[in-house]
C-alpha positions as CSV (number, residue, x, y, z in Angstrom):
1,M,0.0,-0.1,-0.1
2,N,1.2,3.3,-0.8
3,I,1.8,5.7,2.1
4,P,0.6,9.3,1.4
5,I,2.9,12.2,1.7
6,L,1.4,14.8,3.9
7,A,1.7,18.5,2.9
8,V,4.0,20.8,4.9
9,G,3.1,24.4,4.9
10,R,1.0,25.6,2.1
11,V,1.1,26.2,-1.8
12,A,2.4,29.6,-2.5
13,A,0.4,32.4,-3.9
14,L,3.4,33.6,-5.5
15,P,6.2,31.4,-6.8
16,F,9.8,31.6,-6.0
17,H,12.0,32.0,-9.0
18,L,15.4,30.0,-9.0
19,E,17.0,32.5,-11.3
20,R,20.1,30.5,-12.4
21,L,18.0,27.4,-13.2
22,I,15.3,29.7,-14.9
23,L,12.7,27.7,-12.9
24,R,10.0,28.6,-10.4
25,I,8.5,26.6,-7.6
26,W,5.3,26.7,-5.6
27,S,5.9,24.8,-2.5
28,V,8.4,23.2,-0.3
29,E,7.4,19.8,-1.8
30,E,8.5,21.1,-5.2
31,L,11.9,22.3,-3.8
32,C,12.5,18.9,-2.2
33,H,11.6,17.2,-5.6
34,L,14.3,19.4,-7.1
35,F,16.8,18.4,-4.6
36,K,16.0,14.6,-5.3
37,T,15.9,14.7,-8.9
38,N,18.6,17.2,-9.8
39,P,21.0,17.5,-6.9
40,F,24.0,17.8,-9.2
41,I,22.8,21.4,-10.2
42,L,22.8,22.7,-6.5
43,D,25.5,25.2,-5.5
44,E,26.0,28.3,-3.3
45,T,23.1,30.1,-5.1
46,I,20.7,28.0,-3.3
47,L,21.9,29.9,-0.1
48,D,19.5,32.7,-0.7
49,R,17.8,34.8,2.0
50,R,15.0,35.4,-0.3
51,L,14.2,31.8,-0.5
52,V,14.2,31.7,3.3
53,A,11.9,34.7,3.4
54,W,9.5,33.1,0.8
55,L,9.3,29.9,2.7
56,E,8.2,31.8,5.7
57,S,5.7,34.2,4.0
58,E,4.3,32.2,1.1
59,C,4.6,28.7,2.5
60,D,3.7,29.5,6.1
61,L,6.9,27.8,7.5
62,P,8.3,30.1,10.0
63,E,10.1,27.4,12.1
64,L,11.9,26.1,8.9
65,A,12.8,29.6,7.9
66,G,14.2,30.3,11.5
67,K,16.5,27.3,11.1
68,L,17.7,28.4,7.8
69,S,18.3,32.0,8.8
70,L,20.3,30.8,11.7
71,L,22.3,28.4,9.4
72,L,23.1,31.4,7.0
73,K,24.3,33.7,9.9
74,K,26.7,30.8,10.8
75,N,27.9,30.6,7.2
76,G,26.5,27.0,6.7
77,G,27.2,25.3,3.5
78,V,25.1,24.0,0.7
79,E,24.8,20.5,2.2
80,A,23.7,21.8,5.6
81,F,21.2,24.1,4.0
82,V,19.5,21.4,1.8
83,N,19.6,18.8,4.5
84,T,17.9,21.2,6.9
85,I,15.0,21.4,4.4
86,I,15.0,17.8,3.8
87,E,15.0,16.8,7.3
88,Y,12.3,19.3,8.3
89,T,9.9,18.2,5.5
90,G,10.5,14.4,5.7
91,F,9.6,14.0,2.1
92,L,12.7,11.9,1.1
93,T,13.5,8.3,2.1
94,A,16.8,7.4,3.8
95,E,18.1,6.1,0.3
96,E,17.1,9.3,-1.5
97,I,18.8,11.5,1.1
98,E,21.9,9.4,1.0
99,R,22.0,9.8,-2.8
100,V,21.5,13.6,-2.5
101,N,24.4,13.9,-0.1
102,N,26.6,11.8,-2.3
103,V,26.1,14.0,-5.2
104,L,26.6,17.2,-3.1
105,H,29.8,15.9,-1.8
106,G,30.9,15.4,-5.4
107,N,29.6,18.9,-6.3
108,A,32.1,20.5,-4.0
109,D,34.9,19.1,-6.2
110,L,33.4,20.4,-9.4
111,T,34.8,23.6,-11.3
112,D,32.5,26.6,-11.9
113,Y,32.6,25.6,-15.5
114,E,31.3,22.0,-14.8
115,M,28.5,23.5,-12.6
116,E,27.6,25.7,-15.5
117,I,27.4,22.8,-17.8
118,N,25.1,20.9,-15.4
119,R,22.7,23.8,-15.4
120,A,22.5,23.9,-19.1
121,D,22.1,20.1,-19.3
122,F,19.2,20.6,-16.8
123,L,17.5,23.0,-19.0
124,L,17.9,20.5,-22.0
125,S,16.5,17.7,-19.9
126,C,13.4,19.8,-19.1
127,G,12.9,20.4,-22.9
128,K,13.8,24.0,-22.7
129,Y,15.8,23.9,-25.8
130,Q,15.9,27.6,-26.5
131,L,17.1,28.3,-22.9
132,A,19.6,25.5,-23.1
133,W,21.0,26.6,-26.4
134,R,21.6,30.1,-25.2
135,E,23.2,28.8,-22.1
136,Y,25.6,26.5,-24.1
137,E,26.4,29.6,-26.2
138,R,27.2,31.6,-23.3
139,I,29.5,28.8,-21.8
140,L,31.4,28.5,-25.2
141,S,31.7,32.3,-25.4
142,L,33.7,32.2,-22.1
143,L,36.3,29.8,-23.2
144,P,38.7,32.0,-25.3
145,Q,39.2,34.4,-22.5
146,G,39.0,32.0,-19.6
147,A,36.8,34.4,-17.9
148,G,36.5,34.5,-14.1
149,E,37.3,31.4,-12.3
150,F,36.6,29.1,-15.2
151,L,39.2,26.5,-16.0
152,L,39.9,25.5,-19.6
153,P,37.8,22.4,-20.1
154,S,38.9,18.9,-20.9
155,R,38.4,17.7,-24.5
156,S,35.6,15.5,-23.2
157,L,33.8,18.5,-21.4
158,L,34.2,20.7,-24.5
159,S,32.7,17.9,-26.7
160,R,29.8,17.4,-24.3
161,V,28.9,21.0,-24.5
162,L,29.2,21.2,-28.3
163,H,27.2,17.8,-28.6
164,N,24.4,19.0,-26.3
165,K,24.3,22.3,-28.0
166,G,23.6,20.3,-31.2
167,I,20.8,18.5,-29.5
168,A,19.1,21.7,-28.5
169,L,19.4,23.1,-32.0
170,A,18.1,20.0,-33.7
171,R,15.1,20.0,-31.4
172,L,14.5,23.5,-32.7
173,F,14.7,22.2,-36.2
174,M,17.8,24.2,-36.9
175,F,19.4,21.2,-38.5
176,K,22.4,22.8,-40.3
177,Q,23.5,24.6,-37.1
178,A,23.0,21.4,-35.2
179,A,25.1,19.4,-37.6
180,A,27.9,22.0,-37.4
181,S,27.9,21.7,-33.6
182,F,27.8,17.8,-33.7
183,L,30.7,17.9,-36.1
184,L,32.9,20.0,-33.9
185,A,32.0,17.8,-30.8
186,Y,33.0,14.7,-33.0
187,E,36.2,16.3,-34.1
188,R,37.1,17.1,-30.6
189,G,36.0,14.1,-28.7
190,G,35.8,11.4,-31.3
191,A,32.5,9.9,-29.8
192,V,30.5,7.7,-32.2
193,E,27.3,9.4,-30.9
194,S,28.5,12.7,-32.1
195,G,29.3,11.5,-35.6
196,R,26.0,9.6,-35.9
197,A,24.3,12.8,-34.7
198,Y,26.1,14.8,-37.2
199,L,24.9,12.7,-40.1
200,I,21.4,12.5,-38.8
201,A,21.1,16.3,-38.5
202,T,22.8,16.7,-41.9
203,R,20.4,14.1,-43.5
204,L,17.4,16.0,-42.1
205,G,18.7,19.3,-43.6
206,M,19.2,18.0,-47.1
207,S,17.3,16.4,-49.9
208,D,17.8,12.7,-50.8
209,V,19.9,13.5,-53.7
210,E,22.1,16.2,-51.8
211,Y,22.7,13.6,-49.0
212,I,23.8,10.9,-51.4
213,S,26.3,13.2,-52.9
214,F,27.4,14.4,-49.7
215,I,28.1,10.8,-48.3
216,A,29.8,9.9,-51.5
217,E,32.3,12.7,-51.0
218,R,33.0,11.8,-47.5
219,P,34.0,8.0,-47.2
220,I,34.9,8.4,-43.6
221,F,31.3,8.6,-42.7
222,R,30.1,5.8,-44.9
223,D,29.9,3.2,-42.0
224,F,27.9,5.7,-40.0
225,S,25.6,6.5,-42.9
226,L,24.4,2.7,-42.9
227,E,23.2,3.1,-39.3
228,V,21.8,6.5,-40.0
229,E,19.6,5.3,-42.8
230,H,18.3,2.6,-40.6
231,I,17.4,5.2,-38.0
232,Y,15.9,7.5,-40.5
233,I,13.8,4.7,-42.0
234,Q,12.7,3.8,-38.5
235,A,11.7,7.2,-37.7
236,A,9.7,7.6,-41.0
237,N,7.8,4.3,-40.3
238,D,7.0,5.7,-36.7
239,Y,5.7,9.1,-38.1
240,N,3.5,7.0,-40.7
241,G,1.5,5.7,-37.7
242,T,0.7,9.1,-36.1
243,E,-2.5,11.2,-36.2
244,E,-0.6,14.0,-37.8
245,K,0.2,11.7,-40.7
246,R,-3.3,10.4,-41.1
247,N,-4.5,14.1,-41.0
248,L,-2.0,15.0,-43.8
249,D,-3.1,12.0,-46.0
250,D,-6.6,13.0,-45.6
251,L,-6.0,16.3,-46.8
252,I,-3.9,15.1,-49.7
253,F,-6.4,12.5,-50.8
254,D,-9.6,14.2,-50.0
255,P,-11.8,14.0,-53.2
256,G,-13.7,16.9,-51.8
257,I,-10.8,19.4,-52.5
258,S,-10.5,19.8,-56.2
259,D,-8.5,23.1,-56.3
260,G,-4.8,22.6,-55.8
261,S,-4.4,26.0,-54.0
262,D,-7.1,25.0,-51.5
263,R,-5.4,21.8,-50.7
264,R,-2.1,23.5,-50.5
265,R,-3.7,26.0,-48.1
266,A,-5.2,23.6,-45.8
267,I,-2.0,21.6,-45.7
268,D,-0.1,24.8,-44.6
269,Q,-2.7,25.4,-42.1
270,L,-2.2,21.9,-40.6
271,V,1.6,22.4,-40.6
272,A,1.2,26.0,-39.1
273,A,-1.0,24.4,-36.3
274,A,1.6,21.8,-35.5
275,R,4.2,24.5,-35.4
276,H,2.4,26.7,-33.1
277,T,1.8,23.8,-30.7
278,Y,5.4,23.1,-30.6
279,N,6.6,26.6,-30.3
280,T,3.9,27.2,-27.5
281,S,5.3,24.3,-25.6
282,Q,8.8,25.8,-25.9
283,S,7.8,29.4,-25.0
284,T,5.2,28.9,-22.1
285,Y,7.9,28.0,-19.6
286,T,10.1,30.9,-20.5
287,E,7.1,33.4,-20.2
288,S,5.9,31.9,-16.9
289,S,9.4,32.2,-15.5
290,K,9.8,35.9,-16.2
C-alpha cells in the first residue's frame, strides 16, 4: 500500500524564482523534488535569503525559515542548508537522502565551468531547448578568455557542451546549425554518438539527392551512414503511424478538395497548427518564469 505524503506548509500564492535554473517553484514539496531529482545542479546560489523569506511568508513555514536563517548567519554550506529543508519536511527516504548527499559531496569538487554545464544540461533535460541553447552559447563564449574562475575544459567536457548544444538546435529544427555543432563535438571528442548525430542532422537538412552526394564525397562517414539510414527509415515508419500523418493524408487524398491551391492552403494550415503547438510548448515556460 502506498503511504501518502502529507503536505508541509501551504502552496504559495506567488512562486519563488530560481533564477540560475530559470525555474519557479510553488511549494516546499517542489523544492524537495528538485533536490531529489537534480542534486547535481545545487551550488551556493541556493543559499538565498530571499528563498528563506519566501518559505516563511508564502509557504507558512516560520520554524523552517528560522532554522535556515540561523544557518546562513553561521555561514553554513550547501549541504547543511539542503539537509535542513529535507529533514524538516520528511519527504525523502533515507536512500534518497543518501544519494543527494553523495552528489553534493561530488559537487564540491566540480569547477564553476562544470556546474554551468550541469545547469545547461538541466534545461535541456526539461525540454527548454531555446534556453539550453543560449546557455551553451554563453558557456562557449567564455572559453577564449578563460573568464572569471573558469578553467579550460578537458576535450571531453568541451565535446559534451558542443554535442548537447547540437541536440538543443536539432530540437528547434535548426538542422544545419545542429550538424555544425555535432561535427565540432566529433572532431574534438571522437565519440561515435556525435558522429552519428552529425549525419542525422545533415540528413534532415538535405534532400535525398544532396545527401547521397554528400556521403559519396566523405568516405570516412560511410559506416555511420548505414546506421543513420536505418534510424531515418525507422523514424519515418514511426511517423506514418501518427495522427498527424493520417490528417495529412486525409487532406492530400480528399476528393472533396478539387482546387490545388485550396489543398495547399489546408496543408499549410495543418503544418502551421503543429508548429504553433510545438512553439507554444517551448515558450510557455520562458514566459511563466519571467
